[in-house]
BATORRO-712006 format. One record per residue: residue in three letters; x, y, z of N, C-alpha, C, CB in turn. Coordinates in nm, 4 decimals. Glycine has a CB too. Layout:
% residues N
BAKE_ALA_X_Y_Z_X_Y_Z_X_Y_Z_X_Y_Z
...
% end
This chain:
% residues 174
BAKE_UNK_32.1990_-2.3524_15.5964_32.0890_-2.2605_15.5982_32.0574_-2.2013_15.7357_31.9705_-2.3281_15.5458
BAKE_UNK_32.0451_-2.0719_15.7326_32.0274_-1.9941_15.8483_31.8823_-1.9907_15.8937_32.0775_-1.8586_15.8241
BAKE_UNK_31.8537_-2.0199_16.0219_31.7205_-2.0159_16.0702_31.6711_-1.8740_16.1009_31.7107_-2.1002_16.1900
BAKE_UNK_31.5509_-1.8297_16.0607_31.5020_-1.7052_16.0856_31.4210_-1.7110_16.2155_31.4229_-1.6567_15.9691
BAKE_UNK_31.4317_-1.6121_16.2971_31.3493_-1.6018_16.4074_31.1967_-1.5878_16.3731_31.3961_-1.4890_16.4861
BAKE_UNK_31.1115_-1.6494_16.4310_30.9661_-1.6386_16.4071_30.9158_-1.5208_16.4901_30.8890_-1.7734_16.4452
BAKE_UNK_30.8647_-1.4192_16.4233_30.8122_-1.2982_16.4981_30.6573_-1.2999_16.4748_30.8817_-1.1538_16.4435
BAKE_UNK_30.5984_-1.2810_16.6086_30.4507_-1.2764_16.6131_30.4246_-1.1193_16.5821_30.3859_-1.3313_16.7669
BAKE_UNK_30.3790_-1.0949_16.4595_30.3522_-0.9594_16.4197_30.2221_-0.9063_16.4874_30.3414_-0.9519_16.2660
BAKE_UNK_30.1253_-0.9945_16.5099_30.0019_-0.9599_16.5784_30.0333_-0.9133_16.7221_29.9044_-1.0814_16.5795
BAKE_UNK_30.1143_-0.9937_16.7902_30.1506_-0.9539_16.9398_30.2245_-0.8184_16.9348_30.2506_-1.0701_17.0160
BAKE_UNK_30.3052_-0.7948_16.8394_30.3851_-0.6640_16.8336_30.3150_-0.5511_16.7643_30.5174_-0.6853_16.7616
BAKE_UNK_30.1903_-0.5738_16.7227_30.1210_-0.4551_16.6487_30.0548_-0.3752_16.7505_30.0126_-0.5005_16.5381
BAKE_UNK_29.9969_-0.2646_16.7074_29.9259_-0.1704_16.7968_29.7824_-0.2080_16.8050_29.9390_-0.0251_16.7487
BAKE_UNK_29.7359_-0.3248_16.7421_29.6010_-0.3518_16.7432_29.5520_-0.3892_16.8793_29.5721_-0.4535_16.6484
BAKE_UNK_29.4243_-0.3263_16.9083_29.3627_-0.3450_17.0408_29.2428_-0.4440_17.0129_29.3130_-0.1995_17.1085
BAKE_UNK_29.2465_-0.5536_17.0988_29.1284_-0.6493_17.0781_29.0339_-0.6190_17.2007_29.1770_-0.8158_17.0736
BAKE_UNK_28.9158_-0.6053_17.1681_28.8010_-0.5880_17.2730_28.7084_-0.7234_17.2586_28.7046_-0.4387_17.2404
BAKE_UNK_28.7071_-0.7864_17.3815_28.6328_-0.9043_17.3983_28.5098_-0.8716_17.4716_28.7106_-1.0087_17.4670
BAKE_UNK_28.3847_-0.8848_17.4113_28.2592_-0.8497_17.4673_28.2320_-0.9298_17.5939_28.1505_-0.8702_17.3666
BAKE_UNK_28.2981_-1.0504_17.6003_28.2693_-1.1315_17.7145_28.3231_-1.0722_17.8447_28.3249_-1.2673_17.6934
BAKE_UNK_28.4266_-0.9724_17.8313_28.4886_-0.9144_17.9420_28.3744_-0.8186_18.0098_28.6244_-0.8351_17.8950
BAKE_UNK_28.2766_-0.7791_17.9333_28.1727_-0.6937_17.9721_28.0402_-0.7579_18.0176_28.1482_-0.6081_17.8648
BAKE_UNK_28.0318_-0.8979_18.0084_27.9118_-0.9625_18.0235_27.8874_-0.9683_18.1839_27.9168_-1.1061_17.9506
BAKE_UNK_27.7705_-0.9191_18.2165_27.7435_-0.9175_18.3597_27.7028_-1.0709_18.4053_27.6216_-0.8069_18.3918
BAKE_UNK_27.7663_-1.1130_18.5264_27.7591_-1.2519_18.5538_27.6238_-1.2759_18.6260_27.8830_-1.2993_18.6389
BAKE_UNK_27.5546_-1.1791_18.6710_27.4334_-1.1964_18.7477_27.3173_-1.2674_18.6822_27.3889_-1.0697_18.7883
BAKE_UNK_27.2373_-1.3399_18.7547_27.1364_-1.4168_18.6979_27.0338_-1.3212_18.6310_27.0730_-1.5068_18.8040
BAKE_UNK_26.9772_-1.3692_18.5209_26.8638_-1.2955_18.4596_26.7437_-1.3576_18.4941_26.8717_-1.2858_18.3135
BAKE_UNK_26.6407_-1.2740_18.5256_26.5093_-1.3206_18.5748_26.3927_-1.2509_18.4919_26.4952_-1.2877_18.7326
BAKE_UNK_26.3052_-1.3263_18.4475_26.1850_-1.2593_18.3818_26.0838_-1.2688_18.4883_26.1335_-1.3293_18.2408
BAKE_UNK_26.0295_-1.1460_18.5068_25.9248_-1.1244_18.6042_25.7908_-1.0880_18.5382_25.9667_-1.0155_18.7005
BAKE_UNK_25.6958_-1.1798_18.5263_25.5739_-1.1659_18.4485_25.4716_-1.1141_18.5376_25.5291_-1.2957_18.3847
BAKE_UNK_25.4180_-1.0043_18.5195_25.3128_-0.9340_18.6086_25.1955_-1.0055_18.5904_25.2867_-0.7833_18.5772
BAKE_UNK_25.1653_-1.0973_18.4910_25.0537_-1.1629_18.4653_24.9983_-1.2398_18.5882_25.0788_-1.2467_18.3554
BAKE_UNK_25.0997_-1.2888_18.6777_25.0471_-1.3670_18.7972_24.9686_-1.2681_18.8933_25.1722_-1.4398_18.8793
BAKE_UNK_24.9690_-1.1329_18.8674_24.8895_-1.0533_18.9633_24.7695_-0.9975_18.9011_24.9691_-0.9424_19.0216
BAKE_UNK_24.7294_-1.0528_18.7834_24.6220_-1.0103_18.7093_24.4911_-1.0890_18.7500_24.6557_-1.0256_18.5635
BAKE_UNK_24.3828_-1.0150_18.7792_24.2634_-1.0939_18.8069_24.1987_-1.1410_18.6824_24.1659_-1.0161_18.8869
BAKE_UNK_24.1701_-1.2703_18.6756_24.1302_-1.3465_18.5520_24.2066_-1.3205_18.4249_23.9910_-1.3192_18.5227
BAKE_UNK_24.3297_-1.2782_18.4530_24.4234_-1.2579_18.3383_24.3883_-1.1262_18.2606_24.4168_-1.3835_18.2390
BAKE_UNK_24.3165_-1.0425_18.3221_24.2605_-0.9244_18.2494_24.2947_-0.7907_18.3095_24.1121_-0.9348_18.2428
BAKE_UNK_24.2779_-0.7859_18.4453_24.2981_-0.6558_18.5072_24.3788_-0.6646_18.6314_24.1687_-0.5915_18.5374
BAKE_UNK_24.4367_-0.5634_18.6797_24.5026_-0.5547_18.8001_24.4253_-0.4935_18.9026_24.6196_-0.4893_18.7858
BAKE_UNK_24.3985_-0.5688_19.0227_24.3363_-0.5168_19.1306_24.4287_-0.4326_19.2258_24.2750_-0.6253_19.1990
BAKE_UNK_24.4181_-0.3038_19.2283_24.5133_-0.2418_19.2944_24.5431_-0.2752_19.4384_24.4865_-0.1202_19.2834
BAKE_UNK_24.4254_-0.2805_19.5078_24.4414_-0.3311_19.6638_24.5057_-0.4530_19.6756_24.3084_-0.3514_19.7384
BAKE_UNK_24.4798_-0.5624_19.5909_24.5555_-0.6828_19.6086_24.6935_-0.6853_19.5683_24.4953_-0.7820_19.5448
BAKE_UNK_24.7206_-0.6109_19.4570_24.8469_-0.5850_19.4034_24.9455_-0.5117_19.5049_24.8270_-0.5045_19.2789
BAKE_UNK_24.8940_-0.4071_19.5631_24.9634_-0.3343_19.6612_24.9938_-0.4227_19.7892_24.8815_-0.2107_19.6964
BAKE_UNK_24.8978_-0.5070_19.8278_24.9208_-0.5886_19.9387_25.0338_-0.7030_19.9128_24.7866_-0.6495_19.9773
BAKE_UNK_25.0348_-0.7527_19.7894_25.1347_-0.8480_19.7590_25.2823_-0.7768_19.7566_25.0978_-0.9158_19.6196
BAKE_UNK_25.2860_-0.6545_19.6980_25.4084_-0.5816_19.7010_25.4520_-0.5488_19.8313_25.3995_-0.4657_19.6274
BAKE_UNK_25.3668_-0.5184_19.9159_25.4123_-0.4873_20.0542_25.4613_-0.6053_20.1338_25.3022_-0.4243_20.1298
BAKE_UNK_25.4015_-0.7227_20.1163_25.4332_-0.8473_20.1905_25.5383_-0.9309_20.1399_25.3215_-0.9277_20.1993
BAKE_UNK_25.5741_-0.9163_20.0143_25.6612_-1.0038_19.9326_25.8015_-0.9815_19.9924_25.6547_-0.9683_19.7710
BAKE_UNK_25.8884_-1.0854_19.9909_26.0300_-1.0745_20.0276_26.1118_-1.0455_19.9106_26.0798_-1.1980_20.0931
BAKE_UNK_26.1412_-0.9232_19.8780_26.2152_-0.8556_19.7670_26.3546_-0.8989_19.7731_26.2075_-0.7010_19.7744
BAKE_UNK_26.4046_-0.9357_19.8901_26.5464_-0.9732_19.9012_26.5918_-1.0944_19.8155_26.5759_-1.0027_20.0440
BAKE_UNK_26.4785_-1.1653_19.7602_26.5190_-1.2846_19.6917_26.5743_-1.2485_19.5672_26.4111_-1.3792_19.6731
BAKE_UNK_26.5776_-1.1155_19.5258_26.6135_-1.0586_19.3948_26.7484_-1.0114_19.4024_26.5225_-0.9472_19.3512
BAKE_UNK_26.8107_-1.0258_19.5165_26.9503_-0.9562_19.5454_27.0442_-1.0003_19.4314_27.0176_-1.0012_19.6973
BAKE_UNK_27.1082_-0.8852_19.3789_27.2126_-0.9189_19.2692_27.1637_-0.9567_19.1416_27.2974_-1.0266_19.3085
BAKE_UNK_27.0355_-0.9865_19.1255_26.9752_-1.0267_18.9975_26.9515_-0.9272_18.8942_26.8553_-1.0848_19.0212
BAKE_UNK_26.9374_-0.9618_18.7742_26.9013_-0.8639_18.6703_26.7613_-0.8968_18.6241_27.0027_-0.8654_18.5494
BAKE_UNK_26.6682_-0.8071_18.6368_26.5223_-0.8235_18.6263_26.4659_-0.7719_18.5097_26.4556_-0.7649_18.7327
BAKE_UNK_26.3871_-0.8603_18.4218_26.3059_-0.7986_18.3063_26.1617_-0.8110_18.3358_26.3355_-0.8678_18.1668
BAKE_UNK_26.1057_-0.6861_18.3582_25.9645_-0.6855_18.3898_25.8887_-0.6820_18.2589_25.9265_-0.5653_18.4810
BAKE_UNK_25.7678_-0.7664_18.2509_25.6943_-0.7677_18.1400_25.5569_-0.8278_18.1829_25.7660_-0.8430_18.0291
BAKE_UNK_25.4629_-0.8349_18.0776_25.3264_-0.9003_18.0824_25.3082_-0.9729_17.9694_25.2138_-0.8077_18.0953
BAKE_UNK_25.2916_-1.0978_17.9930_25.2768_-1.2150_17.8770_25.1405_-1.2076_17.8211_25.2989_-1.3729_17.9351
BAKE_UNK_25.0470_-1.1300_17.8880_24.9126_-1.1420_17.8330_24.8819_-1.0073_17.7771_24.8058_-1.1877_17.9396
BAKE_UNK_24.7830_-1.0020_17.6813_24.7447_-0.8703_17.6210_24.6507_-0.8049_17.7112_24.6816_-0.8839_17.4803
BAKE_UNK_24.6953_-0.7493_17.8223_24.6115_-0.6945_17.9276_24.6589_-0.5351_17.9458_24.6303_-0.7875_18.0704
BAKE_UNK_24.5734_-0.4615_17.9898_24.6120_-0.3232_18.0069_24.6629_-0.3207_18.1476_24.4932_-0.2194_17.9810
BAKE_UNK_24.7955_-0.3011_18.1721_24.8479_-0.2856_18.2927_24.9114_-0.1368_18.3130_24.9462_-0.3958_18.3105
BAKE_UNK_24.8550_-0.0734_18.4239_24.8947_0.0635_18.4439_25.0493_0.0844_18.4730_24.8129_0.1188_18.5580
BAKE_UNK_25.0976_0.1750_18.4065_25.2456_0.2080_18.4210_25.2837_0.2058_18.5663_25.2809_0.3501_18.3599
BAKE_UNK_25.2074_0.2618_18.6499_25.2492_0.2687_18.7868_25.2748_0.1285_18.8537_25.1446_0.3444_18.8635
BAKE_UNK_25.2109_0.0320_18.8113_25.2258_-0.1008_18.8601_25.3800_-0.1467_18.8317_25.1160_-0.1978_18.7878
BAKE_UNK_25.4272_-0.1260_18.7117_25.5650_-0.1508_18.6983_25.6636_-0.0691_18.7784_25.5951_-0.1371_18.5676
BAKE_UNK_25.6269_0.0590_18.7864_25.7047_0.1523_18.8791_25.7120_0.0973_19.0195_25.6389_0.2947_18.8848
BAKE_UNK_25.5909_0.0599_19.0654_25.5858_0.0120_19.2051_25.6777_-0.1094_19.2278_25.4409_-0.0249_19.2429
BAKE_UNK_25.6715_-0.2004_19.1319_25.7533_-0.3294_19.1458_25.8993_-0.2730_19.1423_25.7228_-0.4466_19.0191
BAKE_UNK_25.9368_-0.1798_19.0578_26.0709_-0.1427_19.0527_26.1223_-0.0725_19.1797_26.0898_-0.0589_18.9374
BAKE_UNK_26.0240_0.0052_19.2502_26.0669_0.0631_19.3732_26.1034_-0.0461_19.4747_25.9591_0.1543_19.4277
BAKE_UNK_26.0398_-0.1603_19.4731_26.0756_-0.2672_19.5708_26.1927_-0.3525_19.5214_25.9534_-0.3587_19.5979
BAKE_UNK_26.2098_-0.3611_19.3975_26.3306_-0.4367_19.3360_26.4572_-0.3652_19.3484_26.3106_-0.4643_19.1883
BAKE_UNK_26.4595_-0.2296_19.3260_26.5693_-0.1510_19.3095_26.6700_-0.1648_19.4278_26.5245_-0.0135_19.2912
BAKE_UNK_26.6348_-0.1726_19.5480_26.7303_-0.1758_19.6472_26.8022_-0.3202_19.6473_26.6621_-0.1411_19.7825
BAKE_UNK_26.7596_-0.4106_19.5819_26.8031_-0.5461_19.5841_26.8752_-0.5863_19.4502_26.6826_-0.6363_19.6112
BAKE_UNK_26.8072_-0.5591_19.3455_26.8481_-0.6139_19.2076_26.9658_-0.5228_19.1522_26.7168_-0.6129_19.0999
BAKE_UNK_27.0444_-0.5982_19.0721_27.1495_-0.5211_19.0059_27.0826_-0.4289_18.8940_27.2601_-0.6215_18.9422
BAKE_UNK_26.9887_-0.4803_18.8238_26.9268_-0.4059_18.7122_26.7850_-0.4381_18.6982_26.9954_-0.4334_18.5834
BAKE_UNK_26.7010_-0.3499_18.6742_26.5712_-0.3715_18.6479_26.5266_-0.2966_18.5158_26.4934_-0.3312_18.7666
BAKE_UNK_26.4640_-0.3460_18.4316_26.4164_-0.3011_18.3005_26.2698_-0.3469_18.2787_26.5093_-0.3568_18.1867
BAKE_UNK_26.2071_-0.2697_18.1830_26.0733_-0.3110_18.1246_26.1122_-0.3716_17.9972_25.9663_-0.1890_18.1036
BAKE_UNK_26.0672_-0.4997_17.9823_26.0671_-0.5677_17.8471_26.1318_-0.7128_17.8766_26.1580_-0.4770_17.7286
BAKE_UNK_26.1708_-0.7656_17.7612_26.2228_-0.9068_17.7535_26.3622_-0.9131_17.8016_26.2169_-0.9628_17.6104
BAKE_UNK_26.4070_-1.0397_17.7943_26.5574_-1.0585_17.8161_26.6450_-0.9883_17.7207_26.5939_-1.2017_17.8088
BAKE_UNK_26.5844_-0.9734_17.6000_26.6754_-0.9023_17.4949_26.7006_-0.7428_17.5468_26.5942_-0.9052_17.3328
BAKE_UNK_26.5942_-0.6945_17.5996_26.6031_-0.5538_17.6487_26.7038_-0.5453_17.7553_26.4688_-0.5018_17.7010
BAKE_UNK_26.6870_-0.6410_17.8402_26.7633_-0.6401_17.9710_26.9182_-0.6598_17.9275_26.7080_-0.7662_18.0783
BAKE_UNK_26.9459_-0.7534_17.8375_27.0854_-0.7760_17.7956_27.1374_-0.6623_17.7260_27.0997_-0.8941_17.7102
BAKE_UNK_27.0613_-0.5847_17.6467_27.0983_-0.4526_17.5847_27.1397_-0.3601_17.6847_26.9866_-0.3911_17.5071
BAKE_UNK_27.0560_-0.3376_17.7794_27.0766_-0.2472_17.8904_27.2073_-0.2734_17.9713_26.9580_-0.2564_17.9816
BAKE_UNK_27.2192_-0.4055_18.0100_27.3454_-0.4410_18.0781_27.4751_-0.4016_17.9927_27.3450_-0.5966_18.1072
BAKE_UNK_27.4675_-0.4436_17.8736_27.5881_-0.4150_17.7879_27.6082_-0.2662_17.7739_27.5737_-0.4790_17.6456
BAKE_UNK_27.4997_-0.1858_17.7376_27.5139_-0.0501_17.7238_27.5839_0.0150_17.8452_27.3827_0.0076_17.7003
BAKE_UNK_27.5399_-0.0251_17.9612_27.5988_0.0274_18.0821_27.7446_-0.0138_18.1081_27.5165_-0.0143_18.1954
BAKE_UNK_27.7747_-0.1331_18.0634_27.9167_-0.1712_18.0816_28.0061_-0.1153_17.9803_27.9325_-0.3163_18.0805
BAKE_UNK_27.9575_-0.0944_17.8604_28.0373_-0.0476_17.7507_28.0602_0.1049_17.7776_27.9652_-0.0763_17.6091
BAKE_UNK_27.9656_0.1669_17.8511_27.9913_0.3152_17.8727_28.1019_0.3433_17.9563_27.8775_0.3829_17.9311
BAKE_UNK_28.1599_0.2412_18.0196_28.2778_0.2517_18.1038_28.4093_0.2530_18.0292_28.2789_0.1410_18.1991
BAKE_UNK_28.4077_0.2190_17.9015_28.5321_0.2037_17.8187_28.5942_0.3387_17.8146_28.5038_0.1489_17.6705
BAKE_UNK_28.7223_0.3598_17.8345_28.7941_0.4829_17.8108_28.8282_0.4915_17.6632_28.9211_0.4911_17.8981
BAKE_UNK_28.7387_0.5648_17.6015_28.7576_0.5915_17.4540_28.8859_0.6580_17.4170_28.6478_0.6769_17.4030
BAKE_UNK_28.9418_0.7376_17.5130_29.0646_0.8194_17.4974_29.1823_0.7150_17.4657_29.0953_0.9103_17.6365
BAKE_UNK_29.1817_0.6078_17.5282_29.2914_0.5071_17.5119_29.2810_0.4354_17.3785_29.2880_0.4023_17.6268
BAKE_UNK_29.1662_0.4506_17.3124_29.1525_0.3864_17.1795_29.1669_0.4759_17.0628_29.0239_0.3222_17.1688
BAKE_UNK_29.1852_0.6046_17.0935_29.1748_0.6999_16.9846_29.2878_0.6742_16.8869_29.1784_0.8456_17.0368
BAKE_UNK_29.2506_0.6815_16.7519_29.3364_0.6565_16.6482_29.3969_0.5157_16.6454_29.4371_0.7536_16.6524
BAKE_UNK_29.3493_0.4205_16.7093_29.4030_0.2925_16.7131_29.3244_0.1929_16.6293_29.4112_0.2492_16.8503
BAKE_UNK_29.3950_0.0950_16.5722_29.3136_-0.0147_16.5085_29.2484_-0.1063_16.6094_29.4012_-0.0995_16.4161
BAKE_UNK_29.1112_-0.1365_16.6098_29.0542_-0.2150_16.7102_28.9895_-0.3309_16.6350_28.9547_-0.1341_16.7989
BAKE_UNK_29.0054_-0.4533_16.7063_28.9286_-0.5715_16.6649_28.8256_-0.6074_16.7802_29.0288_-0.6957_16.6339
BAKE_UNK_28.7104_-0.6235_16.7307_28.6148_-0.6741_16.8268_28.6030_-0.8279_16.7987_28.4724_-0.5975_16.8144
BAKE_UNK_28.6370_-0.8910_16.9202_28.6480_-1.0428_16.9082_28.5020_-1.0825_16.8858_28.7163_-1.1192_17.0451
BAKE_UNK_28.5001_-1.1889_16.7918_28.3731_-1.2525_16.7558_28.3300_-1.3731_16.8353_28.3790_-1.2913_16.6191
BAKE_UNK_28.4089_-1.4738_16.8344_28.3558_-1.5994_16.8947_28.3925_-1.6191_17.0487_28.4115_-1.7205_16.8128
BAKE_UNK_28.3087_-1.6810_17.1161_28.3365_-1.6958_17.2667_28.2374_-1.7942_17.3189_28.3239_-1.5555_17.3486
BAKE_UNK_28.2476_-1.8109_17.4438_28.1524_-1.8963_17.5225_28.0403_-1.8508_17.5772_28.2071_-1.9483_17.6186
BAKE_UNK_28.0053_-1.7176_17.5961_27.8927_-1.6572_17.6457_27.7987_-1.6168_17.5374_27.9294_-1.5465_17.7259
BAKE_UNK_27.6713_-1.6089_17.5659_27.5727_-1.5503_17.4734_27.5721_-1.4040_17.4654_27.4408_-1.5920_17.5089
BAKE_UNK_27.6600_-1.3552_17.3682_27.6748_-1.2159_17.3491_27.5605_-1.1733_17.2395_27.8291_-1.1821_17.3010
BAKE_UNK_27.4704_-1.0893_17.2705_27.3733_-1.0475_17.1558_27.4230_-0.9469_17.0604_27.2473_-0.9910_17.2113
BAKE_UNK_27.3746_-0.9532_16.9390_27.4059_-0.8664_16.8388_27.3985_-0.7123_16.8674_27.3232_-0.8994_16.7346
BAKE_UNK_27.3073_-0.6847_16.9680_27.2850_-0.5460_16.9992_27.4124_-0.4965_17.0753_27.1509_-0.5270_17.0854
BAKE_UNK_27.4871_-0.5878_17.1470_27.6067_-0.5344_17.1983_27.7197_-0.4994_17.1073_27.6524_-0.6201_17.2874
BAKE_UNK_27.7204_-0.5903_16.9897_27.8298_-0.5532_16.8802_27.7927_-0.4306_16.8285_27.8449_-0.6550_16.7597
BAKE_UNK_27.6652_-0.3911_16.7995_27.6180_-0.2888_16.7458_27.6461_-0.1578_16.8282_27.4859_-0.3154_16.7234
BAKE_UNK_27.6099_-0.1722_16.9645_27.6410_-0.0483_17.0658_27.8030_-0.0317_17.0657_27.5809_-0.0825_17.2375
BAKE_UNK_27.8749_-0.1321_17.0641_28.0311_-0.1137_17.0594_28.0691_-0.0532_16.9435_28.1101_-0.2404_17.0683
BAKE_UNK_28.0182_-0.0807_16.8343_28.0606_-0.0324_16.6988_28.0280_0.1108_16.6922_27.9911_-0.1097_16.5808
BAKE_UNK_27.9047_0.1462_16.7449_27.8654_0.2894_16.7571_27.9573_0.3622_16.8483_27.7224_0.3040_16.8081
BAKE_UNK_27.9977_0.3197_16.9588_28.0826_0.3880_17.0426_28.2239_0.4117_16.9840_28.0894_0.3159_17.1665
BAKE_UNK_28.2808_0.3085_16.9139_28.4182_0.3094_16.8677_28.4437_0.3881_16.7477_28.4618_0.1783_16.8434
BAKE_UNK_28.3428_0.3785_16.6502_28.3581_0.4277_16.5124_28.4213_0.5702_16.5142_28.2178_0.4294_16.4385
BAKE_UNK_28.3671_0.6653_16.5962_28.4094_0.8118_16.5952_28.5541_0.8281_16.6515_28.3069_0.9009_16.6837
BAKE_UNK_28.6032_0.7372_16.7176_28.7367_0.7549_16.7663_28.8636_0.6635_16.7232_28.7225_0.7447_16.9014
BAKE_UNK_28.8246_0.5464_16.6712_28.9263_0.4644_16.6312_28.9811_0.4754_16.4879_28.8835_0.3398_16.6533
BAKE_UNK_29.1022_0.4332_16.4536_29.1448_0.4524_16.3171_29.0874_0.3390_16.2315_29.2998_0.4578_16.3074
BAKE_UNK_29.0651_0.2261_16.2809_29.0024_0.1176_16.2021_28.9333_0.0256_16.2912_29.1027_0.0414_16.1191
BAKE_UNK_28.8402_-0.0366_16.2310_28.7379_-0.1353_16.3192_28.7342_-0.2703_16.2435_28.5689_-0.0713_16.3319
BAKE_UNK_28.7596_-0.3792_16.2991_28.7572_-0.5035_16.2407_28.6765_-0.6083_16.3420_28.9086_-0.5463_16.2097
BAKE_UNK_28.6427_-0.7055_16.2836_28.5650_-0.8134_16.3708_28.6368_-0.9450_16.3512_28.4029_-0.8311_16.3261
BAKE_UNK_28.6424_-1.0174_16.4606_28.7063_-1.1553_16.4623_28.8116_-1.1677_16.5491_28.7553_-1.1957_16.3364
BAKE_UNK_28.9321_-1.2104_16.4974_29.0507_-1.2240_16.5763_29.1663_-1.1467_16.5150_29.0862_-1.3692_16.5918
BAKE_UNK_29.2460_-1.0972_16.5835_29.3684_-1.0058_16.5372_29.4261_-1.0729_16.4176_29.4885_-0.9872_16.6543
BAKE_UNK_29.4594_-1.2010_16.4204_29.5174_-1.2691_16.3068_29.4359_-1.2985_16.1869_29.5663_-1.3864_16.3493
BAKE_UNK_29.3039_-1.2967_16.2023_29.2068_-1.3302_16.0921_29.0857_-1.2479_16.1127_29.1681_-1.4832_16.0886
BAKE_UNK_29.0920_-1.1094_16.0802_28.9717_-1.0264_16.1044_28.9086_-0.9889_15.9768_29.0044_-0.9012_16.1830
BAKE_UNK_28.7826_-0.9522_15.9971_28.7076_-0.9047_15.8911_28.7092_-0.7467_15.8991_28.5643_-0.9657_15.8962
BAKE_UNK_28.7647_-0.6777_15.8032_28.7681_-0.5233_15.8153_28.6313_-0.4748_15.8040_28.8575_-0.4525_15.7043
BAKE_UNK_28.5924_-0.3857_15.8894_28.4560_-0.3159_15.8801_28.4575_-0.1619_15.8348_28.3878_-0.3234_16.0225
BAKE_UNK_28.5626_-0.1016_15.8874_28.5655_0.0483_15.8768_28.7049_0.0857_15.8996_28.4695_0.1223_15.9797
BAKE_UNK_28.7517_0.1962_15.8291_28.8664_0.2710_15.8739_28.8481_0.4136_15.8357_28.9953_0.2157_15.8167
BAKE_UNK_28.9327_0.4972_15.8959_28.9142_0.6411_15.8846_28.8830_0.6919_15.7478_29.0319_0.7081_15.9315
BAKE_UNK_28.9305_0.6381_15.6373_28.9038_0.6858_15.5118_28.7618_0.6440_15.4757_29.0060_0.6373_15.4141
BAKE_UNK_28.6907_0.5562_15.5568_28.5394_0.5307_15.5245_28.5186_0.3805_15.5262_28.4933_0.5921_15.3760
BAKE_UNK_28.4182_0.3504_15.4608_28.3599_0.1955_15.4490_28.4777_0.1109_15.3778_28.2046_0.1855_15.3458
BAKE_UNK_28.4934_0.0010_15.4399_28.5869_-0.0975_15.3826_28.5130_-0.1849_15.2790_28.6495_-0.1873_15.4961
BAKE_UNK_28.5471_-0.1993_15.1655_28.4977_-0.2915_15.0628_28.5947_-0.3764_15.0097_28.4394_-0.2246_14.9567
BAKE_UNK_28.5712_-0.5037_14.9793_28.6705_-0.5925_14.9197_28.6233_-0.6324_14.7785_28.6932_-0.7195_15.0097
% end
């Protein structure tokens, strides 16, 4: 009986696998709650706030990703967040208004915008599903939105066992 050579068809295919973990920013995520600067948890005293902003060591946030927010139902003037941003910007990697979900979305949106879509034109693409890092659903949606107009087909999972999502002829249904 003649032995047949085992051929790895997945490795020899034109399928491109994109792993969102490759786009995960390694910098620390920090929630910065402006509530600590509110007088009696209700209002922001401009003089006190400006004094804090002027005297604080903002270099502590070097390379970090910052989500600015207020955990209390207080009226915080927009300029307060803007002022914090002017001090954080020279040090932080990223500053956003909102929670960690907004921060994560912003980090991925920025990273995914660097993908050379021309290299993926008319190619079958698999978006890798499982991994070790916490990849938010918003990153998968952002990547799908970027890829759909240029790729030949879009799948989710692993190249050897993927879930078909879309192909040039339209929606994939089973």
